[in-house]
N, C-alpha and C positions, 0 to 999 in steps of 0.2 A: 803425927797423926793430925791432919787437915781437920779443923771443925767445920760444922755445917748449920746455917741458919736454914729453917725450915718454915714454909709459908704455905697454908692451906687454905683453898677457898670452896665455896658450896657451887654446886653446878650454876647456880642462878647468878653467880658474882663473876663468871667467865670474863666478862670485859675489864675488871679489875685486875684480874689474872694476866690477861694480854697486855694491859698498860705496864704493870710490875714487871712483867717478864722481858722489857724492851731491854738492849742491851746498856744503854746510859741509865737505866734505873737499876740494874744489876750491880754495874760499877759503883754507883752510890750506895749501895747496901753492903757490898763488900768493903768499901772504904770505912764506911760508919762501923760496921763490925769490928774491924781491924783496929779502929781507933779507940773503941769502947773495950774491947779483950786484948788486944795487943798481940793477937795472931791471926794469922792469915785465915779466912772463914769462906767457904763456898756457901752458894745460895741456892737452894732447891725450893721450885715452886710448884703446886700441886693443885689440881680441883679434885676433891673428893666426891664419890657418890657413895652414899651410905646404902642404898638399894644393892649396889654391884657387890658389896662386902657383906650381904646378910646381916646387916644392921638394922635395927628400926628406924626409921625416919622419925626426926623430930616433928612437931606440929609446924613449925616454920617450914621445912622442907616439904610436908604434905602440901601445904597451901601453895607453896612456889610451884610444885608440879602440878596441882590443879590448875594454877593459872597457866602455865605453859601448855598444858592439854587443851584448854580453851581456845589458846592462840594458834595453836598449830592448824595448818591447813588441812581439809579432808583428803584422804588418799585420792589419788588420780584412778578413775574408773579406766580399766583396760578393755579394748575393745579388740576383738579378733574378726577380721573380715577375710574371706576367701574370694579372690579374684577369679572369675571365670574367663 
């Protein structure tokens, strides 16, 4: 059975997840895990969204979500024109 090293990031840390998910960084993690445990280890990286799993948001998650909502551009207005 192959062991797994699981790393989980919050939605606001997507940049860090993307950096860690680069092939060269995955290789380094696998090699380090194998050196420590003596077994071949897979690496799983995920972004966890507590709201999607019906789990209560932490205060930090709520603050991060509020900041993201403030940064989000307003929705584009849609206009429907009828050409004559």
